[in-house]
N, C-alpha and C positions, 0 to 999 in steps of 0.2 A: 666586980659589979659591970664595968664597962664593957669587958671583954663577955660578960654572960650575955649582957643586951645583945651585944654583936651577933653573938653566937644564937640568940633567939631570933633576930633580924633575919640572919643568913638562912635560919631553918625556915622561918616563915616565907622568905623569898623563894627557896629551893622548892617549898610545898606549892606556892604559887605557880611556880614555872612548871612543876611537872601536873599540876591540875590542869594548867592551860594548855600544856603540850599535848597531854592524854586526851582532853576535851577537843582540841583540833583534830586530833589523829582519829578519835572517834567518829568526829563529825565529817571527816574526810571519808572514813571506812563506811560509814553508813551511805554517804553520797555515792560513793564508788561502788558499792554494794547494790545500791539500789539501781545505778546505771547497768549493772551487769543482770541485774533481774530484768529490767526493762529491754535489753538486747536480746536476753533469752525468751523473753515473751513477745517481742516483734517478731523475732525469727521464727518461733512457733506459729504465732498467729498468720503470718505470712504463708507458713508451709500449710496450715489448717485451712487458710482461704484458698488456697490453690487447690488442695483436695476437695473443699466443700463445692467450689466451682467446677471441678472436673465432674464430680459426681452428680451435680444438678444438669451438667451439660450432657452427660450420659442417659440420665433419667429423661430429658426432655429428647433425646434423639429418638429413643423408644416410644414416646408419646407422638412424634412427628411421624415417625414410621407407621404407626397404627392409623393415624388420621389419613395418611396418604393411601393405605389399603382401603379404609372406609371410603374414600374418593373413589376408587376403583368400583365399589358396589353402588355408589351413588350414580355413576355415570352410566350405569348399564341395568337392564331389567333382570339379567341372570349372568352371574358370573360362573364358569365351568370351573372343576377341578384342576384342570390343566392350566387354566388362566390364573386361577389363585396360585398354584404351585409357581408358575413362571415368574410371577410379579414378586412374590415373598421371596424366592430364590435369589432374585437378581438384588433387590431393595435391602435384605437384610444382610449382606454381607459386612456393612460397615457398623453392625449393631452386635456388641457383646452381651453375655449374661442372658440370652435369649433362649430359653429351654425350647418354647414351640410357639407357633402362631396358628390361630385356628378361627374358624367361621362357625357361629353358633345361631343356628335359625330359630326363630320362634314357631313353636309347634303346637296348635291346640291339639286337645285329646282326640277330637274326632279325626285328625288328620294323621294320627301316630302310624296305624298300620299302613296307609298307604306311602307314607315316608320311608318307614322300614324297608318296604317292598321294593321302592325305586331304588335305594342304596343297594340292596342286593343283587337287583338286576344290572347295576353299573359295575357288578365284579367283586362284591363283597358279600358272600352267600352267608356268613354267619353274623351279620350287623344286626344288633338290637340296640335299643335304648338300655343304659346300664345305670346302677347306683353302686356304692359301696356296701356292701353285706356286713354282717356281724363281725365276721372274722377278717373284715377289712379286704374281701376280694370282692371283684368286679361280678355283679349278678344283674339278671334282667330286672329293669326297673318296675315298680309299681305301677298302678294306674293313677294319674295324676291331671289336674284340669289343663295343665300346661306344660310344655318340655322345652328344655333348652339344651339340645344335644350337641356334642362336637361332631360336626359334619365333616367339614375340611380340618386338616392338622399338617403342617409341614414343621419339621421333617416327620414323615411317619414312623422311620426308624428310630427306636427309642420312645417313641410315644404313642405305640398302638394301644397300651392300655387306656389311653384316654380316649381313643376313637370309639364315639356313641355315648360316651359317659354324660348324663343328664346333670348340668351344673345346678339345674333348680332343686335337685335332692339333697343338696349340701345347704343348711341354713346360711351360712355365712357367705357363700357364694351366691345364693339367691337375694340375700339383702342387699349386696353389692349391685347385682343385675338390676333390681328394682331401682335403686338410687340413679344407676346410669340411665336407664329408661326413661325415668321421670324429669331428671335434670338435663338430658342431652348432652352430657359432658363425660370426659373420660374419668373413670372411676376406679380405685385401687382397692383390693381386699385388704384385710389384715393379714398378718403372716400365716400362711396355711403350709400344710405338708401335700406337696403336688402329687397327683396320681401317678405321674410318671417317675417319681424320684426315688431311688434306690438307696441314696446316702441318708445323711442327717441333715443336709442344708435345706433350710427353709426357703420358701419363695412367696411371690404374690401374683395375682391375677389382675391385668388392667383391661378393663371394658371400654369399648368405644360402640355408642349405639348406632345402628343404621336404620333409617326410617324410608318407607315408600315414597315419601313427599315430605317438604319441608314442614314442619310441626312446631308452631311456637307455644302452645299451650301443654300442660301436663296430660288434660284429655286427649289432646290431638296426638301426642307422643304413645300414650298407649294404644290408641286406634291404629296409628300407622306403621307401629313397629315391624320393623323386616327382620331383625336380629343383631347379633354383636360381634364386631372384630374384637380378638382377644389375644393379648401378649401375655404369656407365661413367662415369668421372670425368675431367674434363680439369683437370690440376693447375694450370696457371696461372690458369683461371678461377676455381678455389675459393680461391686465395690471394689474388688481386687482390679477388673479392667480398668475403672476411672482411674487407679493409681498408675497402672502401667502406661496410661496415654501421657501422663506427666514425669514418667521416668522414675517415679517411687514404687518401692518395694513395701513400703508400710512399716519400715524398721525405725526404732527410734521413739515411736508414739504409740500409745495405748488409746485406741479409739472404740467406740459402741455408737450404733444406730439404734434408736428407739422409736417405737410409734405411740407418739403421744396422744393419737386419737383412740388408741386402743385403754380400755379400762387398766388403771395400774400402769400404764406405759409399757407395752410389751417390747421385748427386745428382738430386734430383728437381725443385727449382726453383731459381732464382739470379737476384737483382735485378742491375740495370746497375751498381749501385755496390758490388757484392761483388767482392772479389779473392781471389787466392791468398795475400796478405800479411795479409788481415782478421784472421786467428787471432791475430796478434801484437799487435792493438790492446789496450790495457790495460783498456778498457771492453768487451771481448769478452763476448757475451751466449751462452749455450747452455742448452737446456731440451728435455727428452724430450717426445714425443708418443706415446701408446700407440693405434694404429689398426690394427684388423682384424687381431690378432695378429702386427703388426710394430712396431718401433721407428723412429720418425722423430726428428730432431734438428733444433730450429729454431735456427740460428746468426744471430748478427747483430752489427754493430759500428756507432757513430754515425758520419757523415761530418764533415769540417771544417765543413759548413753546419751541422749540428745543434748541434755543440759552441759555435759561435760565437754561437749564438740563446742560450745557456745561461750564458756566462762574464762577468765583469765585469773591469775594471782594478784591483779593490781591492788583491789581493798587491803588483803592481808599484806602485801609489801609496804602499803601507804602506812597502815596502821604500825607496823613494826618500825619502819624508819621514823615515824612521827615519834613513838615512844623513846626510841633510842636517841634521838635528838635531844629531846626533854631532859632525858636523863644525862646526857653529856652536858648540856647547858647547865644543869642544876650543880654537877659536880665540878664543872669549871668555876662557877662561881663560888663555891665552898673554899677553893683554893685561895684566892685573893680576892679581895674588895675591887680592886680596880679593874676586875675581870666583867664587872657588870657592864660597862660601856661595851666591851666586845661582845656580851650577850646581846645587848639592844642593838648593835651593830648586825648580828647574826640574824636576830628577829626581824629587823627592818629588810634584811635581804630576802628572808622568806616571803614577806609581805610584798616586797617589791617584784618579786618574780612569780608571784600567784597569778595564775591565769583568769582567777575571778577578781571582778572589782570589789573591793574592800572600803566601806565607809563606816566609820565610827562617829558617835554623836553623845552628846550627855544628856541628861533629862530634859533640858530644854531646848533639844535640837540643834546645839552648835556643833560643828563638823570638827573633831578631833585628828580624825586619820583619813587620808584620801590617796589611796596606792596608785603606781603608774597604771593598773589595768583599768582603774576607775576615769584616769586621766585619758585614757584612750577611748574608753565607753563614753563618757559625757563631753570631752571637748574641752573641759577646763583644765588649767593646771592645779596643782595642790595648793598652790599660793592665793589662788583665786577663790577658792573653796574654804580651806581650812580657817577657822574663826569665824565664819558666816554661818547663818542657819541652813539647815540642810532642806528647807523648802524650796530654795532654788534650783534644786534637782527634780522637783515634782510639778506636774501639770495640774489644773484643776480637774475634779474637786479635790485630789488628794491633798492639795497644798492647803485648802482651807479647813479640811478635817484633821490633817495630822497633828496639830498642837492640842486640840481637843482630845484626841487618841491618846497622846503621851501622858495628858493631864489625868485622864480617866484610869489608866494603868497604874500610874503611880499611886493613885488614891484608892483603887479598888483591886488591883491586881489581875484584873480580868485580861486575858490574852486573845488577842484577834489574828496576829501574826507571828507574834515572839513564838520561836521554837518549833513553828509548823510549817511556813514556807507557802509562799501563793505567787501567782502571776499577778503583776501590777503594770505599771506604765511610768516610765521616767522622760524627764525633758532634757535633751542636750543643749550646750551653750547657743547653738544657732536656732533654737525654738523647735527643733523635731521633736515630737512624741514618738516614743517607740517602746515596746514591749520588753518586759524583764521579769525575771524569775527572781524574788527576793526572799531569803531567808536571815532572819535576826535572831540573833543570840543576846542575852543580856549577862553582863558581868559587873562585879563588885569588887572596889579597890579600897584599901584602908588609906590610900593615900589619895586617889582620884575620885574615889566615889562610885557611883553606879554609872555603867558605860553601855552602850548598845552598837553591837557589831553587826553591820549589814553585809551579807555576801549577796553579791549582785552578778546575774548571768544575761546577756543581751540575748533574747531569744527570738529577734528579728527574722533571722534566716529560717527557724523552725516554723515560725507563722508563716512565713512566705511559702514554704514548702506544702503546709496545711492547704493554704489557699490555693496554691497550684494544684495539689491532688484533688481537692474539690472540684476546680475547674474543669480539670481533665475528665474528672467522672461525668460531670454534667455534659461537656462534650460528646463522651463516649455513650451516654444515655440518649443524647439528641440524634446521634448517628444510627444508633440501634432503633430507636423510634421511627425514623426516616425509611431505613431499610424494611421495617416491617409494615409501614404504611405503603410501600412500594409494592412489597409482595402481595398485600392484600388487594392492591389495585389490579396486578397482573394476574392473580387468581381468578377474578371478577372477569377480565377482560378476555383471558384466553378461554374461560370455561364457556361464556355466553356464546360464540360461534360455535365451538365444539358441540355446545349442547343443541343448537339448532340443525347442525349438520348431521349427527349422530341420532337426532330425533326423526329427521326426515329419512334416513337411509332404510328403517325398516318397512315404510310404504313402498319404497322402490324395489325392494329385494324379495318381496312375496308376489309371485305370479298371480296368484288368486286375488289379491287385494290391490292391484296396480290402479291407481285413480285415473280419472279423465285427463286427457291430453292438456287441457287448460289447467287442470290443478299441477299436473307434472311440470308445466312451463313456470309456474309460480312457485313451486317447490324449488326448482332448478335456479329460479332468480335468487330466492332466500339463499339456497346453500352457496351460490356464487358470491353474492356480497357477504356471507359470513365468511367464505375461504378468502376473498380479497383482504377483508379486515383483519383476519388472522394474519396473513401474509404481511401486510402493514406491520403488524405488532412485531413479527418475527423479524422483519428488515430492519426497524427500529433499534431493537436490542442489538442485531448484528453490526449496524452502523456505529453505534456508541460504543460497543466492544471494540472494533477496529479502531476508532479515532483514538479511544484511551490507549490501546496498544501500540499506537503508532504505526498500524499497518495499512492505513488508507491514503492511497497516493492520487494527486490530483493530474487529470490530463487538461493542461492549460491551453486555451484556445482564444482566438478574437470571437467575440460574440456580440451579434448586433442586437441591441436592447429592444428595439421595437418588435423585432421577432418574439423574443422572449415574452413580451408583454401581450401580444396577439394570443400565443399560446395560452397564457393566464385567462385573457379574456373569454376564448372558446371555452376553457375548461371551468370557470367559475360564474360566468355571467348569469347562465340559466339556473344554477343551483341558488344564486342570489336573489334574482327575481321571484324565483318560486317561494322564497319566504319574505317577499315583500321589501327587498334592500337594494338599494341601487350599486351597480359596479362600475366603476371607471378607472381608466389608465392613461397616463400622460407621459411621454418622454421625447426627448429630441433624439437626433440620429446619432446616439452614443454607441460607442464599442468599448468594452471592457475586456480585461484579459482573465478568463476565467475558465473553470471547468463547466462546460454547458450543463452536463447532468446534475451536477451539484448545484450549480446556481438555480437551476431549475427546482430542486429538493427545497433549498433555501425560500424560494417564493412559494410554493406549495404549502410549506409547512406553515409560513408567516399568514398566508391568505386563509388558508383552511382554518387556521386559529380563530382568525377574526370572525368566519363565518359561523363557528361554532358559538361564539359569545355575543352574535349582534342579531338583535331581533326585529330591529326597526332601523331606519336611516340610510346610511350609506357605507360603502367600503370603497377606497380607492389605491392606486398604485401610482407613486410620482418619483421619477427618476431626473435628477439634475446632475450637472457635471461641473466639477472645479478643474484648477489646472492639472491634478493628478489623479482624480479618483471620481467616481460616479456615487451619487448619495442616493440610495434607495429609500423610500418613505411609503410604509403600508398602514394607512390610517383608517380606523373603524369609529362607528358611533354606540359601540355596545356596552358590555357591562363595565369593563374598566377595571382596573386592579386598585386592592387598597394600597395606601400609602405604606402600611408596615410590611406588605408582601412584594413590594417592587423589586426588592435585592434578591427573592427567592426564586423569580420567573425562570430564569436561565440555569437553576441548579440541576445536576443529574438525579434522577428519581423523586424530584420534588413537584408537587401540584399545590396550587393555593387550596383547592378542593380535593382532599386526598381519600376522601370516604368513597365506599363501595358503591354508593348510590347516587353520585355526583351526575349533575346533567350532561357533562361531556364526557365522551368516551375517550380512550388513548391511554399510553402508557405513562406520560408526563415526560418523555425524552424528545419530544419534537423540538422545544426551544433549546433544549440543551445541545441537541445535535446541530441545530441552526446556528448556536453561537459558535461550537467548535468547527464548522465549516467555514463561517466567515473570517474566523481567525486565521485559518490555514491559507485562506486567499490573501493573508496581511491586512485584512480589514477588521473594523470594530462594528460592535452593535448595541444598541441601547433601546430604551423604553421610556414613554413618558405617557402617563395615564392618570384621569381623574375618575375615581369609582362612580359609575352611573352616567358617565358623559362619554367615555370612549378610550381608546389607547393608540399611540402611533408608535411602532416599530421602526426604527431607522438604523441602516447598515452601509458600510463603504465597501466598494470593491475597487481594485486599481483599474485606470483606463489603459486599453492598448496603446502602442505608440501613435497609430492614427487615430486619434479621439473622435473624429466625426467621420462617417461614412457619406462621402460625397454623392 
């Protein structure tokens, strides 16, 4: 009987060991398998994000190219065929997937005949407006109220079939034309078969409207429509070109691009590895692209080849090893009763060597197990924790809620974390609160009763990495916004003087319309001011470029400050008095070691900036000398700078008011250049300002050896 009872006890012990070992192995297998899946998914999503970004960048290049061509038509009353070809041939070299670039004028019915005759006189004797006939051949177009013919096309070779084609004869193209005309935005058609396409590849057309003058309402846009700049895009070439730019050949991934704006989601492009069952893949990727008023969806799944490149055999090895160990332990226990102790030692060794923190508690929360990994994680020794309540490892509100959670679970069986796993927080011995990933499993023992084993991973580093990524993303977005604002300003600043110059030139080039001498003088003055303003902008850009590249050298000389201030007085006093502002300068006989040209540039930038933003009061330049340097102060009673913007005034490409309609002109580089020039002299520059009361810009320049000129 005793032997039978011992056999039964050993059998039960073996069963318990096998179940525990297999459970632990399966848990580890599932955990490692999940890690494998996460690694495959992360690698796949990174690859797809790169592909998505490359495609989005490629589409934006096409859009920017068309807006640049639009600018050519905006800047001129007439663009010749040669000018069109020259611009497109040069600018389109960096664009892939571009079948053709076209100019589509707006032609009312009454002007059709005259328009066709003009094109024939230009060397195209067979030119006529066309549309696609019943047999899909190009035939002379029928009579319509309005025509949108292909007038310019580049390259002409390969696109001859499109020359003269009336885009208004196609309902899909006409709908997109009307949308672009009324919104004033770039608009893309649904997938179409191109007139010039000989293969099976689909394409889209991107229309950018051009108006005779600025038009802010739909009615004004319809009235002032001049025509459209058109990009003919071959979808397959664009997609594959975007992959080539990131060094990817598309292998290992099945992907598909769908036009979600089309009824039923029209397929635009599909790789050979994409199938109808791809959406059922657990690594399914989907992201939207917003292109020319339409929504495209980029769908993708990894192939077996891609997955095989990113997986290992760790989960299977862990499972096999765990099961083998469990069987060996059970067999070892069956041989001799005293081997139970050895089994415990082996089990304890596994727990002690585990990389995961392990904490076991009973139903009231008393800690029964606290392994070395947990000691390293929480900073307590096992002696300090075992026998105490697990609440000592928790901060509020978990500490207050945990007893009730255990009580509820024991009475109702409702699980909130057991067998699931979740992110929570723990508390170290020193009081530090840190993020952890906690998974809890429940065990029942005939000897010890119910037990709860928590597997804990410190995820502080992962959380820090997430925060760092978010911060880096915010920095990149801010930098991109700053660049965009600068480009907006430069577009406005460069276009204004060029528009004035180009606007006056036709008056001087037509002998029959030469204006009176007095008006010519006024025109010359306006063109001179515009040219000088344009030259200033270009010089600012060249200066900051040279400074940033380290290509600007100083010619240091002894400079007599009273002479410099006299020049400033002569240059700015009249401008200041004209706007009702007093202008004064004061300095002793101070001599500094500086580049006279660059010192003059520093003073001009600071005084010019003060005049821009001072409507009343005074502007003064004060120079004082210390033992080793001269302190320059340019003070005004102007608008001042808000406290929040003080740290931004010297940034490159940064302006407090960055809108294209701001009161003051300029690139926003003046103060940035000034700061660099001061620092190149070995000085420092600072600003003190109160909004509404004025600003004081101060900088230092080293004195020459003879500090005073006697």
